[in-house]
Residue frames as a rotation matrix with the C-alpha (Angstrom) as fourth column:
MET 1
0.560 0.274 0.782 -14.19
0.634 0.466 -0.617 -34.45
-0.533 0.842 0.087 37.08
MET 2
-0.373 -0.733 -0.569 -11.86
0.033 -0.624 0.781 -33.16
-0.927 0.272 0.257 34.37
TRP 3
0.703 0.664 -0.253 -13.23
-0.147 -0.212 -0.966 -31.68
-0.696 0.716 -0.052 31.22
LEU 4
-0.099 -0.737 0.668 -11.30
0.535 0.527 0.661 -33.25
-0.839 0.423 0.342 28.24
GLY 5
-0.908 -0.173 -0.382 -13.00
-0.226 -0.566 0.793 -31.51
-0.354 0.806 0.475 25.30
GLU 6
0.116 0.945 -0.307 -15.82
-0.758 -0.115 -0.641 -31.85
-0.641 0.307 0.703 22.85
THR 7
-0.559 -0.272 0.783 -16.70
0.230 0.857 0.461 -34.79
-0.797 0.438 -0.417 20.59
MET 8
-0.225 0.467 -0.855 -17.99
-0.865 -0.500 -0.046 -34.54
-0.449 0.729 0.516 17.00
TYR 9
-0.134 0.093 -0.987 -17.93
-0.752 0.639 0.162 -38.20
0.645 0.764 -0.016 16.09
VAL 10
-0.311 0.055 0.949 -19.49
-0.726 0.630 -0.275 -41.39
-0.613 -0.774 -0.156 17.68
GLY 11
0.235 0.440 -0.867 -19.87
-0.913 0.405 -0.042 -44.67
0.333 0.801 0.497 16.06
ILE 12
0.463 -0.125 0.877 -19.60
-0.409 0.848 0.337 -48.46
-0.786 -0.515 0.342 16.29
ALA 13
0.029 -0.578 -0.816 -16.90
-0.999 0.000 -0.036 -50.14
0.021 0.816 -0.577 14.35
ARG 14
0.808 0.229 0.543 -16.77
-0.290 0.957 0.027 -53.77
-0.513 -0.179 0.840 13.26
LEU 15
-0.120 -0.865 -0.488 -13.60
-0.993 0.110 0.050 -55.72
0.010 0.490 -0.871 12.28
ARG 16
0.754 0.553 -0.355 -14.12
-0.594 0.805 -0.006 -59.10
0.283 0.216 0.935 10.95
PRO 17
0.730 -0.510 0.455 -12.07
0.009 0.673 0.740 -62.18
-0.683 -0.536 0.496 11.96
SER 18
0.162 -0.763 0.626 -8.61
0.850 0.430 0.304 -62.39
-0.501 0.483 0.718 10.47
GLU 19
0.491 0.058 0.869 -8.85
0.687 -0.639 -0.345 -58.78
0.535 0.767 -0.354 9.31
GLN 20
-0.148 -0.587 -0.796 -6.87
0.907 -0.402 0.128 -55.71
-0.395 -0.702 0.592 10.03
LEU 21
0.969 0.214 0.124 -6.93
0.245 -0.901 -0.359 -51.93
0.035 0.378 -0.925 9.63
GLY 22
0.291 -0.955 0.053 -3.35
0.893 0.251 -0.374 -51.40
0.344 0.157 0.926 8.59
TRP 23
-0.382 -0.630 -0.676 -0.98
0.845 -0.534 0.021 -48.60
-0.375 -0.563 0.737 9.61
HIS 24
0.031 0.420 0.907 -2.60
0.667 -0.685 0.294 -45.21
0.745 0.596 -0.301 9.36
TYR 25
-0.759 -0.132 -0.638 -3.12
0.604 -0.509 -0.613 -41.93
-0.244 -0.850 0.466 11.18
ASP 26
0.314 0.897 0.310 -5.91
0.919 -0.369 0.136 -39.40
0.237 0.242 -0.941 11.54
PRO 27
-0.587 -0.667 0.460 -4.61
0.541 -0.745 -0.389 -35.88
0.602 0.021 0.798 11.25
ASP 28
-0.449 0.388 -0.805 -5.52
0.678 -0.438 -0.590 -33.38
-0.582 -0.811 -0.066 13.93
PRO 29
0.512 0.779 0.362 -7.98
0.820 -0.317 -0.477 -30.81
-0.257 0.541 -0.801 12.65
ASN 30
0.754 -0.371 0.542 -5.42
-0.002 -0.827 -0.563 -27.94
0.657 0.423 -0.624 12.95
THR 31
-0.188 -0.961 -0.204 -2.24
0.210 0.164 -0.964 -27.07
0.959 -0.225 0.171 14.79
HIS 32
-0.657 0.034 0.753 -4.15
-0.647 -0.539 -0.540 -25.86
0.387 -0.842 0.376 17.93
THR 33
0.389 0.826 0.409 -6.49
-0.919 0.378 0.111 -28.81
-0.063 -0.419 0.906 18.33
GLN 34
-0.777 -0.629 0.027 -5.63
-0.630 0.777 -0.004 -32.36
-0.019 -0.020 -1.000 19.37
ARG 35
0.292 0.847 -0.444 -7.80
-0.778 0.480 0.404 -35.37
0.556 0.227 0.800 18.48
LEU 36
-0.736 -0.353 0.577 -7.87
-0.615 0.705 -0.353 -38.15
-0.282 -0.615 -0.736 21.14
ARG 37
-0.197 0.579 -0.791 -9.45
-0.599 0.567 0.565 -41.39
0.776 0.585 0.235 19.89
CYS 38
-0.452 0.145 0.880 -11.46
-0.821 0.318 -0.474 -43.36
-0.349 -0.937 -0.025 22.45
GLN 39
-0.267 0.334 -0.904 -12.33
-0.578 0.695 0.427 -46.97
0.771 0.637 0.007 21.88
LEU 40
-0.285 0.271 0.919 -14.51
-0.867 0.336 -0.368 -49.10
-0.409 -0.902 0.139 24.13
PRO 41
-0.819 -0.016 -0.573 -14.41
-0.371 0.776 0.510 -52.76
0.436 0.631 -0.642 22.94
LEU 42
0.140 0.933 0.333 -17.85
-0.990 0.137 0.034 -54.33
-0.014 -0.334 0.942 23.15
THR 43
0.967 0.011 0.253 -16.59
0.002 0.999 -0.053 -57.69
-0.253 0.052 0.966 21.98
ALA 44
0.363 -0.893 -0.268 -12.93
-0.901 -0.262 -0.347 -58.52
0.240 0.367 -0.899 21.71
GLU 45
0.998 -0.048 -0.027 -11.57
0.053 0.974 0.220 -62.11
0.016 -0.221 0.975 21.52
ILE 46
0.156 -0.987 -0.039 -8.00
0.752 0.093 0.653 -61.78
-0.641 -0.132 0.756 20.29
CYS 47
0.723 0.147 0.675 -7.66
0.574 -0.672 -0.468 -58.21
0.384 0.726 -0.570 19.08
THR 48
0.003 -0.777 -0.629 -4.83
0.908 -0.261 0.327 -55.72
-0.419 -0.573 0.705 19.31
LEU 49
0.972 0.132 0.192 -4.09
0.194 -0.915 -0.355 -52.05
0.129 0.382 -0.915 18.91
SER 50
-0.012 -0.994 -0.108 -0.57
0.980 -0.033 0.196 -50.93
-0.198 -0.104 0.975 18.01
VAL 51
0.981 0.167 0.097 0.22
0.181 -0.970 -0.165 -47.18
0.066 0.179 -0.982 18.29
GLU 52
0.474 -0.873 -0.114 3.78
-0.802 -0.374 -0.466 -46.51
0.364 0.312 -0.877 16.98
ASP 53
-0.433 -0.722 -0.539 5.97
-0.443 0.692 -0.570 -48.83
0.785 -0.008 -0.619 18.95
GLU 54
-0.756 0.197 0.625 3.40
-0.582 0.237 -0.778 -49.72
-0.301 -0.952 -0.064 21.65
TYR 55
-0.550 0.505 -0.665 1.21
-0.245 0.663 0.707 -52.82
0.798 0.552 -0.241 21.31
ARG 56
-0.716 0.404 0.569 -1.92
-0.628 -0.017 -0.778 -53.35
-0.305 -0.915 0.266 23.50
PRO 57
-0.840 0.535 -0.088 -4.48
0.436 0.764 0.475 -56.16
0.322 0.361 -0.875 23.53
TYR 58
-0.360 0.831 0.424 -8.19
-0.554 -0.556 0.620 -55.21
0.750 -0.011 0.661 23.60
ALA 59
-0.929 0.235 -0.286 -10.20
0.370 0.601 -0.708 -56.15
0.006 -0.764 -0.645 26.65
GLU 60
-0.198 0.958 0.207 -13.99
0.646 -0.031 0.763 -56.12
0.738 0.284 -0.613 26.61
GLY 61
0.708 0.665 -0.238 -15.29
0.600 -0.389 0.700 -53.10
0.373 -0.638 -0.674 28.50
LYS 62
0.229 -0.730 -0.644 -11.88
0.677 -0.356 0.645 -51.42
-0.700 -0.583 0.413 28.99
LEU 63
0.956 0.281 -0.089 -11.53
0.182 -0.800 -0.572 -48.03
-0.232 0.530 -0.816 27.53
ILE 64
-0.032 -0.956 0.293 -8.53
0.933 0.076 0.352 -47.31
-0.359 0.285 0.889 25.35
ILE 65
0.930 0.210 -0.301 -7.57
0.122 -0.950 -0.286 -43.58
-0.346 0.229 -0.910 24.70
PHE 66
-0.092 -0.982 0.164 -4.72
0.762 0.036 0.647 -42.55
-0.641 0.185 0.745 22.32
GLN 67
0.023 -0.033 -0.999 -3.68
-0.415 -0.910 0.020 -39.69
-0.910 0.414 -0.035 20.07
SER 68
0.515 0.294 0.805 -4.87
0.442 0.713 -0.544 -40.83
-0.734 0.636 0.237 16.64
SER 69
0.869 -0.328 -0.369 -2.54
-0.494 -0.582 -0.646 -38.51
-0.003 0.744 -0.668 14.81
ALA 70
-0.211 -0.908 0.363 0.11
-0.780 0.380 0.496 -41.08
-0.589 -0.179 -0.788 15.72
MET 71
-0.379 -0.040 -0.925 0.62
-0.729 0.629 0.271 -44.06
0.571 0.776 -0.267 13.35
HIS 72
-0.416 0.325 0.849 -1.67
-0.650 0.547 -0.528 -46.91
-0.637 -0.771 -0.016 14.58
LYS 73
-0.522 0.298 -0.799 -3.24
-0.604 0.533 0.593 -50.18
0.602 0.792 -0.098 13.47
VAL 74
-0.052 0.590 0.806 -5.84
-0.891 0.337 -0.304 -52.56
-0.451 -0.734 0.508 14.65
GLU 75
-0.622 -0.179 -0.762 -5.90
-0.583 0.756 0.298 -56.43
0.523 0.630 -0.575 14.16
ASN 76
0.329 0.744 0.582 -8.57
-0.901 0.432 -0.043 -59.03
-0.283 -0.510 0.812 14.88
MET 77
-0.589 -0.647 -0.485 -6.87
-0.721 0.692 -0.047 -62.44
0.365 0.322 -0.873 15.14
GLY 78
-0.636 0.400 0.659 -9.92
-0.378 0.583 -0.719 -64.06
-0.672 -0.707 -0.219 16.65
ARG 79
-0.878 0.296 0.377 -12.74
0.460 0.741 0.488 -66.12
-0.135 0.602 -0.787 15.29
PHE 80
0.193 0.979 -0.059 -15.57
0.964 -0.200 -0.177 -63.52
-0.185 -0.023 -0.982 15.77
ASP 81
0.206 0.008 0.978 -16.28
0.516 -0.851 -0.102 -60.02
0.831 0.526 -0.179 14.75
ARG 82
-0.584 -0.388 -0.713 -14.78
0.793 -0.459 -0.400 -57.33
-0.172 -0.799 0.576 17.00
PHE 83
0.335 0.738 0.586 -17.26
0.625 -0.639 0.447 -54.45
0.705 0.217 -0.676 17.81
SER 84
-0.502 -0.470 -0.726 -16.04
0.854 -0.401 -0.331 -51.28
-0.136 -0.786 0.603 19.48
LEU 85
0.750 0.646 -0.142 -17.77
0.646 -0.761 -0.058 -48.05
-0.146 -0.048 -0.988 20.41
ILE 86
-0.363 -0.910 0.201 -15.44
0.931 -0.362 0.042 -45.27
0.035 0.202 0.979 18.95
PHE 87
0.861 0.507 0.033 -15.58
0.507 -0.862 0.009 -41.56
0.033 0.009 -0.999 19.69
ASP 88
-0.238 -0.890 0.388 -13.13
0.758 -0.420 -0.499 -38.73
0.607 0.175 0.775 19.19
VAL 89
0.674 0.300 -0.675 -12.59
0.661 -0.653 0.370 -36.03
-0.330 -0.695 -0.639 21.76
PHE 90
0.157 -0.598 0.786 -11.07
0.632 -0.550 -0.545 -32.70
0.758 0.583 0.292 20.49
ARG 91
0.695 0.027 -0.718 -9.25
0.656 -0.431 0.619 -30.43
-0.293 -0.902 -0.317 22.80
GLU 92
0.900 -0.311 0.305 -7.46
-0.083 -0.810 -0.581 -27.21
0.428 0.497 -0.755 22.40
GLY 93
0.318 -0.871 0.374 -3.64
-0.944 -0.328 0.038 -27.24
0.089 -0.365 -0.927 22.84
PRO 94
-0.375 -0.587 -0.717 -1.26
-0.533 0.770 -0.351 -30.21
0.758 0.251 -0.602 23.34
GLY 95
0.499 0.579 0.645 -2.39
-0.831 0.108 0.546 -31.12
0.246 -0.809 0.535 26.89
ILE 96
-0.742 -0.660 0.118 -1.55
-0.662 0.694 -0.283 -34.27
0.105 -0.288 -0.952 28.69
LEU 97
0.354 0.867 -0.350 -3.43
-0.655 0.497 0.569 -37.49
0.667 0.028 0.744 29.05
């Protein structure tokens, strides 16, 4: 097992059909700590995550981890609400994933 860091935030997010959370970023807390965003889609019909120039479809039960200080957006193009378990992991230094 590899220790990734500590979390201070856990929640469930809902994105309604035909809605999006436009391009944004979540700044790292300081220059020595990296924030990794973890999303576990609980329901996902036709939903996508874009991080900078990379585009990924959501899959129910498949964990997605990315550096949330990078520009990213989420879109729900389906007919149903998208629910995801979201938590951030904070780790010291740049690290690798």
